[in-house]
Rosetta silent file (secondary structure, phi, psi, omega in degrees, C-alpha in Angstrom):
SEQUENCE: MKRGGTTIFKKIIISGNYLELFKFERGVKVGYTICDRKQTRRKKKKIEPKQLEIFNRQTFRIIKPEENEYSDEELKPRMSSYYRTKANIKRLAWSNADEFLVFLTLTFKDNIQDFSRANYELKNFLKKLRRRYPDIKYLGICEFQKRGAIHYHFLVNKFHDANDLAKIWKNGFIKINKLRNKNNLGNYIVKYLCKEIYLDNRFFNKRKVFYSRNLKKPVITTDTYFIRDLLKNRFSEHLSLEEKYRHDSVNEYIGKFNYVLYGLDYK
SCORE:     score description
SCORE:     0.000 S_00000001
   1 L     0.000  127.566 -177.331   87.024  101.674   53.219 S_00000001
   2 E   -83.117  133.851 -179.102   89.416  102.605   56.016 S_00000001
   3 E  -136.424  155.433  173.277   90.409  106.241   56.253 S_00000001
   4 L    64.927 -158.010  177.038   92.461  108.522   58.452 S_00000001
   5 L    89.493  163.474  178.674   93.901  107.462   61.768 S_00000001
   6 E  -155.627  170.269  177.742   97.348  107.459   63.274 S_00000001
   7 E  -117.426  125.409 -179.809   99.549  105.417   65.575 S_00000001
   8 E  -107.588  145.296  178.491  100.633  106.891   68.893 S_00000001
   9 E  -114.894  -15.617  178.675  103.568  105.715   70.987 S_00000001
  10 E  -141.854  149.343  177.988  103.270  108.187   73.878 S_00000001
  11 E  -151.121  142.338  174.476  100.413  109.908   75.647 S_00000001
  12 E  -126.871  147.305  175.936  100.159  112.170   78.680 S_00000001
  13 E  -126.000  120.043 -179.642   97.176  113.051   80.854 S_00000001
  14 E  -104.636  120.324 -179.494   97.431  116.154   83.039 S_00000001
  15 E  -127.670   95.190 -179.558   95.025  116.269   85.997 S_00000001
  16 L    63.735 -118.139 -178.828   95.621  119.242   88.248 S_00000001
  17 L   -96.193   21.515  179.311   98.989  118.730   89.947 S_00000001
  18 E  -129.335  144.251  177.783   99.525  115.260   88.477 S_00000001
  19 E  -129.977  128.807  178.643  100.822  114.105   85.117 S_00000001
  20 E  -109.454  128.218  179.615  100.501  110.548   83.784 S_00000001
  21 E  -111.446  127.384  178.024  102.850  109.353   81.053 S_00000001
  22 E  -115.926  132.187  176.186  101.976  106.311   78.906 S_00000001
  23 E  -124.980  131.657 -178.929  104.487  104.658   76.546 S_00000001
  24 E  -119.213  120.616 -175.781  103.537  101.924   74.046 S_00000001
  25 E   -62.212  -48.030 -178.221  106.312   99.888   72.445 S_00000001
  26 E   -93.212   -7.214 -179.857  104.340   98.875   69.321 S_00000001
  27 E    86.659  159.809  178.107  102.055  101.864   69.343 S_00000001
  28 E  -123.539  126.846  179.640   98.274  102.162   69.558 S_00000001
  29 E   -83.684  127.561 -178.586   96.190  102.884   66.459 S_00000001
  30 E  -135.908  155.124  171.902   93.566  105.574   67.009 S_00000001
  31 L    80.264   11.692  178.734   91.165  107.653   64.936 S_00000001
  32 E   -78.098  140.855  177.892   90.494  105.201   62.101 S_00000001
  33 E  -127.045  161.924 -179.794   87.091  105.489   60.385 S_00000001
  34 E  -130.897  140.621 -178.884   85.253  103.385   57.833 S_00000001
  35 E  -111.311  126.802  179.217   82.940  104.517   55.038 S_00000001
  36 L   -96.094  110.156 -176.824   79.989  102.347   53.935 S_00000001
  37 L   -74.556  -16.640 -176.841   79.416  102.890   50.197 S_00000001
  38 L   -71.137  -20.638 -179.386   76.128  100.950   50.202 S_00000001
  39 L   -89.860  146.290  179.802   74.338  103.800   51.947 S_00000001
  40 L   -65.186  -39.480  175.421   73.152  106.849   50.046 S_00000001
  41 L   -94.884  134.060 -179.233   74.534  109.081   52.739 S_00000001
  42 L   -80.008  119.516  179.986   78.158  108.591   53.549 S_00000001
  43 L  -119.035  146.060  179.133   78.573  107.812   57.227 S_00000001
  44 E  -107.131  134.396  178.879   81.735  107.288   59.173 S_00000001
  45 E  -116.911  128.029 -178.910   82.052  104.619   61.792 S_00000001
  46 E   -73.931  129.871  175.871   84.755  104.776   64.394 S_00000001
  47 E  -105.016  118.816 -178.734   86.934  101.687   64.571 S_00000001
  48 L   -82.719  153.149  176.957   88.493  101.179   67.978 S_00000001
  49 L   -56.761  145.123 -176.639   91.929   99.662   68.418 S_00000001
  50 H   -57.576  -35.812 -176.196   91.855   95.868   68.614 S_00000001
  51 H   -69.606  -10.843  179.171   93.407   95.870   72.078 S_00000001
  52 H   -99.063    0.275 -177.305   90.379   97.758   73.439 S_00000001
  53 H   -63.872  -25.277 -178.436   87.795   95.256   72.182 S_00000001
  54 H   -67.718  -15.933 -176.995   87.816   93.439   75.520 S_00000001
  55 H   -88.696  -16.922 -170.771   86.172   96.502   77.104 S_00000001
  56 L  -122.196  162.476  175.275   83.171   96.697   74.766 S_00000001
  57 L    52.644   41.714 -179.215   80.293   94.626   73.477 S_00000001
  58 L   -91.323  144.908  172.880   80.590   92.157   76.332 S_00000001
  59 L  -115.502  135.081 -176.109   77.894   89.666   77.249 S_00000001
  60 L  -119.609  134.452  172.921   77.710   88.407   80.815 S_00000001
  61 L   -77.693  156.505  179.562   75.990   85.323   82.107 S_00000001
  62 L   -76.395  117.174 -179.939   73.914   85.737   85.248 S_00000001
  63 L   -98.882  124.200 -179.786   76.112   84.817   88.204 S_00000001
  64 L   -69.139  146.559 -178.032   74.245   83.789   91.322 S_00000001
  65 L   -57.006  -31.580 -177.755   75.205   85.650   94.531 S_00000001
  66 L   -78.152  -10.637  178.260   76.334   82.425   96.199 S_00000001
  67 L   -80.070  135.358 -177.593   78.818   81.695   93.408 S_00000001
  68 L  -112.187   -9.609 -175.888   82.348   82.842   94.188 S_00000001
  69 L  -107.493  141.174 -179.996   84.202   81.722   91.072 S_00000001
  70 L  -129.043  143.343  175.053   84.354   83.551   87.765 S_00000001
  71 L   -74.681  162.401  179.834   85.865   82.463   84.494 S_00000001
  72 H   -61.384  -36.170 -179.333   88.650   84.559   82.975 S_00000001
  73 H   -65.820  -32.494  179.269   86.325   85.690   80.182 S_00000001
  74 H   -83.368  -36.571 -174.574   83.832   87.026   82.735 S_00000001
  75 H   -75.749  -39.156 -173.228   86.322   88.457   85.182 S_00000001
  76 H   -60.034  -51.796 -179.413   88.609   90.317   82.768 S_00000001
  77 H   -67.499  -32.544  179.623   86.131   92.877   81.324 S_00000001
  78 H   -68.326  -43.664  178.985   84.538   93.520   84.692 S_00000001
  79 H   -69.793  -33.210  175.559   87.846   94.190   86.383 S_00000001
  80 H   -61.980  -42.763  177.276   88.946   96.311   83.414 S_00000001
  81 H   -62.837  -39.602  179.661   85.824   98.420   83.890 S_00000001
  82 H   -62.520  -47.840 -177.821   86.577   98.693   87.603 S_00000001
  83 H   -69.807  -35.421  177.489   90.154   99.906   87.105 S_00000001
  84 H   -66.521  -39.226  178.100   89.176  102.334   84.343 S_00000001
  85 H   -64.184  -43.304  177.902   86.466  103.811   86.563 S_00000001
  86 H   -59.695  -43.138 -179.149   88.919  104.241   89.441 S_00000001
  87 H   -63.992  -41.830 -179.641   91.396  105.999   87.139 S_00000001
  88 H   -66.459  -38.069  178.131   88.722  108.382   85.797 S_00000001
  89 H   -65.079  -43.405  178.430   87.542  109.245   89.319 S_00000001
  90 H   -57.841  -46.146 -177.266   91.110  109.971   90.419 S_00000001
  91 H   -64.370  -39.226  176.618   91.668  112.284   87.474 S_00000001
  92 H   -65.912  -39.987  178.752   88.465  114.231   88.140 S_00000001
  93 H   -65.684  -43.717  178.759   89.392  114.558   91.824 S_00000001
  94 H   -63.667  -40.840 -176.221   92.932  115.714   90.974 S_00000001
  95 H   -67.263  -25.620 -176.859   91.677  118.181   88.359 S_00000001
  96 L  -117.818   18.928 -176.310   89.300  119.848   90.840 S_00000001
  97 L   -60.814  -31.864 -178.047   91.278  119.417   94.069 S_00000001
  98 L   -72.533  -13.978 -177.869   91.727  123.162   94.474 S_00000001
  99 L  -104.738  -30.391 -179.496   87.939  123.659   94.572 S_00000001
 100 L   -67.956  130.970 -176.335   86.706  120.735   96.663 S_00000001
 101 L  -119.037  -31.404 -174.486   86.360  121.798  100.303 S_00000001
 102 E  -131.750  160.209  176.636   84.188  119.243  102.107 S_00000001
 103 E  -114.431  116.668 -174.832   83.466  115.513  102.189 S_00000001
 104 E  -108.628  131.217  177.263   79.724  114.758  102.299 S_00000001
 105 E  -117.667  129.412  178.337   78.223  111.392  103.297 S_00000001
 106 E  -113.298  126.524  179.617   74.551  110.541  102.627 S_00000001
 107 E  -125.524  159.405  176.385   72.958  107.593  104.434 S_00000001
 108 L  -101.378  136.116  176.936   69.490  106.026  104.529 S_00000001
 109 L   -70.958  -30.162  174.582   67.679  105.616  107.828 S_00000001
 110 L   -89.696  157.137 -179.181   66.041  102.492  106.403 S_00000001
 111 L   -81.139   70.916 -177.258   68.095   99.477  105.378 S_00000001
 112 L   -82.254  119.566  178.689   67.754  100.188  101.652 S_00000001
 113 L  -118.113   -0.875  177.824   69.639   97.649   99.535 S_00000001
 114 L   -80.480  113.586 -174.735   67.746   98.168   96.283 S_00000001
 115 H   -63.930  -40.712 -177.983   70.218   99.908   93.975 S_00000001
 116 H   -64.631  -42.527 -179.931   67.552  101.316   91.646 S_00000001
 117 H   -66.686  -43.708 -179.454   65.557  102.823   94.502 S_00000001
 118 H   -62.067  -44.953  179.894   68.651  104.325   96.158 S_00000001
 119 H   -65.971  -31.815  177.678   69.842  105.901   92.900 S_00000001
 120 H   -64.759  -44.868  178.463   66.345  107.282   92.275 S_00000001
 121 H   -65.076  -38.984  178.608   66.371  109.066   95.639 S_00000001
 122 H   -66.461  -39.898  179.550   69.904  110.358   94.997 S_00000001
 123 H   -60.018  -43.016  177.771   68.942  111.635   91.552 S_00000001
 124 H   -65.083  -38.663  179.268   66.096  113.691   93.059 S_00000001
 125 H   -63.365  -46.540 -178.439   68.426  115.021   95.756 S_00000001
 126 H   -66.065  -35.158  178.238   71.057  116.143   93.238 S_00000001
 127 H   -63.343  -45.526  178.627   68.415  117.778   91.058 S_00000001
 128 H   -67.308  -36.023 -179.158   67.121  119.837   94.015 S_00000001
 129 H   -65.275  -43.406  178.889   70.677  120.601   95.120 S_00000001
 130 H   -66.334  -33.765  179.184   71.648  122.024   91.717 S_00000001
 131 H   -68.986  -37.670 -179.056   68.481  124.092   91.672 S_00000001
 132 H   -79.341  -37.247  179.884   69.232  125.575   95.101 S_00000001
 133 L  -124.626   85.612 -174.223   72.996  125.997   94.536 S_00000001
 134 L   -60.123  -27.844 -176.653   73.548  126.535   90.775 S_00000001
 135 L   -96.288   15.544 -178.014   77.334  126.809   91.082 S_00000001
 136 L   -71.748  144.041  175.179   77.788  123.615   93.100 S_00000001
 137 L  -125.838  137.356 -177.613   80.409  121.089   91.999 S_00000001
 138 E  -150.250  155.596  175.765   80.450  117.500   93.213 S_00000001
 139 E  -144.380  122.072 -174.131   82.000  114.093   92.623 S_00000001
 140 E  -143.658  160.300  177.161   80.565  111.030   94.343 S_00000001
 141 E  -138.327  166.552  178.519   80.449  107.240   94.500 S_00000001
 142 E  -101.916  158.243  177.697   78.307  104.633   96.242 S_00000001
 143 E  -151.039  161.885  178.669   79.335  102.195   98.973 S_00000001
 144 E  -111.876  134.240  174.348   77.739   99.481  101.088 S_00000001
 145 L   -76.003  171.057 -179.522   77.633   99.490  104.848 S_00000001
 146 L   -61.513  -31.625 -179.923   78.309   96.312  106.845 S_00000001
 147 L   -78.653   -5.165  178.975   74.570   95.763  107.227 S_00000001
 148 L    98.586   -6.362 -179.124   74.226   95.871  103.427 S_00000001
 149 L   -72.769  148.974  179.981   72.598   99.297  103.208 S_00000001
 150 E   -88.605  140.584  169.891   73.658  101.657  100.426 S_00000001
 151 E  -146.570  169.297 -171.665   75.156  105.077  101.149 S_00000001
 152 E  -127.645  146.337  176.311   77.016  107.722   99.147 S_00000001
 153 E  -120.010  133.760 -177.651   80.245  109.716   99.514 S_00000001
 154 E  -134.292  142.326  164.734   80.730  113.076   97.774 S_00000001
 155 E   -95.528  129.774 -175.255   83.416  115.693   97.361 S_00000001
 156 E  -128.506  149.327 -172.834   81.755  119.117   97.275 S_00000001
 157 L   -89.535   -6.055 -177.931   83.155  122.535   96.434 S_00000001
 158 L  -141.209  153.561  172.272   81.304  124.604   99.049 S_00000001
 159 L   -77.030  135.429  177.919   80.270  124.517  102.686 S_00000001
 160 L  -132.159  152.069  179.958   76.534  124.120  103.110 S_00000001
 161 L   -65.805  128.370 -176.565   74.320  124.165  106.152 S_00000001
 162 H   -62.309  -39.286 -179.721   73.827  120.593  107.391 S_00000001
 163 H   -65.791  -38.195  179.108   70.200  121.197  108.371 S_00000001
 164 H   -65.123  -44.280  178.527   69.432  122.624  104.955 S_00000001
 165 H   -65.285  -36.222  179.211   70.977  119.610  103.197 S_00000001
 166 H   -64.314  -36.310  177.923   69.096  117.235  105.512 S_00000001
 167 H   -67.560  -33.932  178.011   65.796  118.848  104.504 S_00000001
 168 H   -74.587  -39.541 -177.510   66.660  118.332  100.841 S_00000001
 169 H   -69.705  -54.563  174.112   67.865  114.739  101.370 S_00000001
 170 L    61.244   13.108 -175.870   64.908  113.622  103.582 S_00000001
 171 L  -116.050   -8.208 -176.925   66.077  109.990  103.582 S_00000001
 172 L   163.674 -145.911 -174.174   68.324  109.748  106.600 S_00000001
 173 L   -95.417  151.353  173.222   71.457  111.174  108.095 S_00000001
 174 E  -125.690  155.054  178.715   74.117  113.320  106.496 S_00000001
 175 E  -139.478  133.491 -178.689   77.666  114.016  107.606 S_00000001
 176 E  -122.237  124.330  177.794   79.957  116.857  106.520 S_00000001
 177 E  -123.054  138.993  176.651   83.714  116.825  107.089 S_00000001
 178 E   -76.087  137.084  176.898   86.210  119.485  106.099 S_00000001
 179 L   -79.403  118.819 -177.531   88.977  118.322  103.758 S_00000001
 180 L   -98.456  -31.256 -178.838   92.268  118.933  105.513 S_00000001
 181 L  -128.015  114.936 -177.384   94.717  117.248  103.135 S_00000001
 182 L  -102.898    5.227 -176.001   94.169  117.491   99.379 S_00000001
 183 L   -64.492  -34.155 -177.511   97.495  116.017   98.272 S_00000001
 184 L  -124.832   47.356 -174.439   96.033  112.554   97.707 S_00000001
 185 H   -64.853  -32.432  179.903   92.405  113.436   97.090 S_00000001
 186 H   -62.456  -49.304  178.635   92.030  110.917   94.253 S_00000001
 187 H   -67.630  -28.155 -178.906   92.927  107.909   96.411 S_00000001
 188 H   -63.480  -37.467 -177.404   90.850  109.344   99.251 S_00000001
 189 H   -87.828  -36.386 -175.974   87.615  109.041   97.265 S_00000001
 190 H   -75.513  -13.201  179.276   88.261  105.833   95.286 S_00000001
 191 L   -64.690  -18.625  178.966   89.014  103.809   98.438 S_00000001
 192 L   -87.428   -8.098 -179.100   85.237  103.606   98.922 S_00000001
 193 L   -88.955  105.590 -173.783   84.725  102.073   95.466 S_00000001
 194 L   -94.803  151.829 -179.644   84.795   98.312   96.101 S_00000001
 195 L   -65.191  -30.213 -175.046   85.341   95.547   93.557 S_00000001
 196 H   -58.357  -30.697  179.945   82.278   93.631   94.744 S_00000001
 197 H   -64.104  -34.058 -177.995   79.992   96.165   93.066 S_00000001
 198 H   -84.651  -16.429 -179.876   81.491   95.306   89.687 S_00000001
 199 H   -97.449  -12.203 -178.554   81.365   91.549   90.274 S_00000001
 200 L   -95.275  126.191 -177.334   77.759   91.418   91.498 S_00000001
 201 H   -66.205  -19.201  179.401   75.130   91.168   88.742 S_00000001
 202 H   -63.657  -23.526 -175.364   72.635   93.164   90.806 S_00000001
 203 H  -110.622    7.173  179.136   74.661   96.282   90.036 S_00000001
 204 L   -68.401  134.723  179.199   75.566   95.518   86.417 S_00000001
 205 L    66.404   23.400  175.141   74.646   98.375   84.065 S_00000001
 206 L  -109.063  148.884 -179.036   73.745  100.601   87.044 S_00000001
 207 L   -74.474  128.895 -176.585   75.228  104.030   87.625 S_00000001
 208 L  -120.320  -12.143 -178.861   77.891  103.943   90.354 S_00000001
 209 E  -125.793  138.850 -176.203   79.661  107.310   89.882 S_00000001
 210 E  -133.776  128.768  178.772   78.029  110.752   90.047 S_00000001
 211 E  -151.140  151.408  179.659   79.589  114.099   89.121 S_00000001
 212 L   -78.216  153.382 -176.072   78.438  117.543   88.034 S_00000001
 213 L   -73.858  -16.270 -176.796   78.980  118.650   84.454 S_00000001
 214 L   -88.997   11.485  176.523   80.846  121.796   85.472 S_00000001
 215 L   -71.355  147.908  173.961   83.898  119.904   86.757 S_00000001
 216 L   -72.706  136.715 -177.135   87.244  120.620   85.119 S_00000001
 217 L   -98.670  152.609  175.625   88.317  117.732   82.913 S_00000001
 218 L   -61.933  152.860  178.162   91.835  116.251   82.571 S_00000001
 219 E   -99.445  125.438 -178.412   93.937  117.442   79.622 S_00000001
 220 E  -116.146  131.958  177.225   95.018  114.675   77.208 S_00000001
 221 E  -143.330  147.113  174.574   97.657  115.120   74.532 S_00000001
 222 L  -120.929   17.757 -179.414   99.650  112.899   72.193 S_00000001
 223 L   -64.732  111.341 -175.129  101.758  115.729   70.753 S_00000001
 224 H   -59.455  -43.451 -176.668  105.162  114.091   70.273 S_00000001
 225 H   -69.892  -39.893  178.813  107.157  117.330   70.360 S_00000001
 226 H   -64.824  -43.763  179.542  105.417  118.670   73.446 S_00000001
 227 H   -62.994  -41.723  179.249  105.943  115.397   75.322 S_00000001
 228 H   -62.027  -47.152 -179.380  109.632  115.316   74.295 S_00000001
 229 H   -65.684  -35.801 -179.599  110.248  118.889   75.449 S_00000001
 230 H   -65.701  -44.308 -178.355  108.373  118.266   78.691 S_00000001
 231 H   -71.092  -22.715  177.818  110.411  115.177   79.588 S_00000001
 232 L   -91.716   12.448  176.117  113.650  117.023   78.774 S_00000001
 233 L    60.012   33.472  178.107  112.726  119.774   81.260 S_00000001
 234 L   -79.063   -5.756  175.056  112.560  122.458   78.585 S_00000001
 235 L  -111.011   27.223 -174.584  109.668  124.032   80.507 S_00000001
 236 L   -62.114  -22.433  178.668  111.606  124.110   83.783 S_00000001
 237 L   -70.811  -20.686 -175.293  111.005  127.846   84.125 S_00000001
 238 L  -110.188  -30.552 -179.178  107.282  127.181   84.452 S_00000001
 239 E  -157.046  161.406  176.770  106.994  123.746   86.076 S_00000001
 240 E  -133.381  153.244 -177.519  108.978  120.817   87.433 S_00000001
 241 E  -111.009  139.702  175.249  108.282  117.075   87.523 S_00000001
 242 E  -130.849  117.843 -177.288  108.705  114.712   90.453 S_00000001
 243 E   -67.497  129.345 -179.463  108.261  110.994   89.847 S_00000001
 244 E  -107.343  -36.104 -173.411  105.685  109.446   92.214 S_00000001
 245 E  -157.978  147.891  179.489  105.038  105.995   90.805 S_00000001
 246 E  -141.263  140.555  178.455  106.185  103.746   87.949 S_00000001
 247 E  -143.283  130.690  178.324  104.752  100.563   86.480 S_00000001
 248 E  -122.517  138.235  179.215  106.061   98.422   83.606 S_00000001
 249 E  -152.237  177.868  179.409  104.247   95.496   82.005 S_00000001
 250 E  -125.765  132.130  179.538  103.868   93.555   78.753 S_00000001
 251 E  -117.251  142.808 -176.938  100.679   93.429   76.676 S_00000001
 252 L   -66.140  -21.490 -177.728   99.954   90.926   73.913 S_00000001
 253 L   -97.477  -41.220 -172.939   98.800   93.704   71.567 S_00000001
 254 L  -110.321    5.214  179.580  101.101   96.657   72.269 S_00000001
 255 E    72.481 -137.312 -179.171  104.188   94.888   73.610 S_00000001
 256 E   -71.051  137.756 -179.354  105.936   96.654   76.476 S_00000001
 257 E  -126.487  126.610 -178.535  103.810   99.181   78.323 S_00000001
 258 E  -119.645  133.237  178.614  105.284  101.859   80.619 S_00000001
 259 E  -129.098  129.578  178.302  103.319  104.049   83.014 S_00000001
 260 E  -133.059  132.180  175.906  104.816  106.852   85.104 S_00000001
 261 E  -106.138  124.377  179.186  102.977  109.188   87.486 S_00000001
 262 E  -114.119  149.550  168.066  104.573  112.578   88.130 S_00000001
 263 E   -93.828  133.834 -178.458  103.749  115.320   90.551 S_00000001
 264 E  -100.153  132.401  175.866  103.621  118.769   88.924 S_00000001
 265 E  -117.769  104.740 -179.186  104.999  121.829   90.661 S_00000001
 266 E   -81.394  135.304 -179.362  103.866  124.985   88.858 S_00000001
 267 L  -105.938    0.000    0.000  106.132  127.999   89.205 S_00000001
């Protein structure tokens, strides 16, 4: 038996100094649950909107590395995962831009191309790092060098001694650069996230993004009245909006889809 739920036509996501506005012509159904009467205990199961089914419960055939062609059924969910991951990384970077101070690169002295082994070494490094610096905040992704070796890029909230970090890392070289321009920090970090990682079966179901739990998260709201007042500049005494980017498209499930990215100026 279906219970609860609502249909939303607008949604905003606020990430630091950026605001994303989503408009759905036909609306998106969210929050519906189902109750199974056959069980002694009543349990609720979340039913996701039909238009999101392409993202979940996917089965992938094993694609050989030498194959360059993918069917639409194989390519669509993988690319959807890629774009969703990029968007989430951007939002985390925007939300914590005021705290991130340095850009840290971790490399292996050996030509390590085994994803599981590289992630194992990184996991140990991050565990030791959190133990030594309890208040550390970080956001990182993996990348491949031209020789095929794996390395990692991180945004970090504090300056740390390079020699000290090298002793903790113990796998190769590290590089620390000061962040000079934080206006486009989201794009700065996601440019290292390549599509090939999502199309190669060697990296399927492997962790590719790493972040600390103490990061500030984006604020999401579907409050119709708040969104209306915000777009009509009724909060102009406290903030102003500047349009940065706009994209319009048509979806088979939700009809016309509008996306607008604003820059927020807090007063």
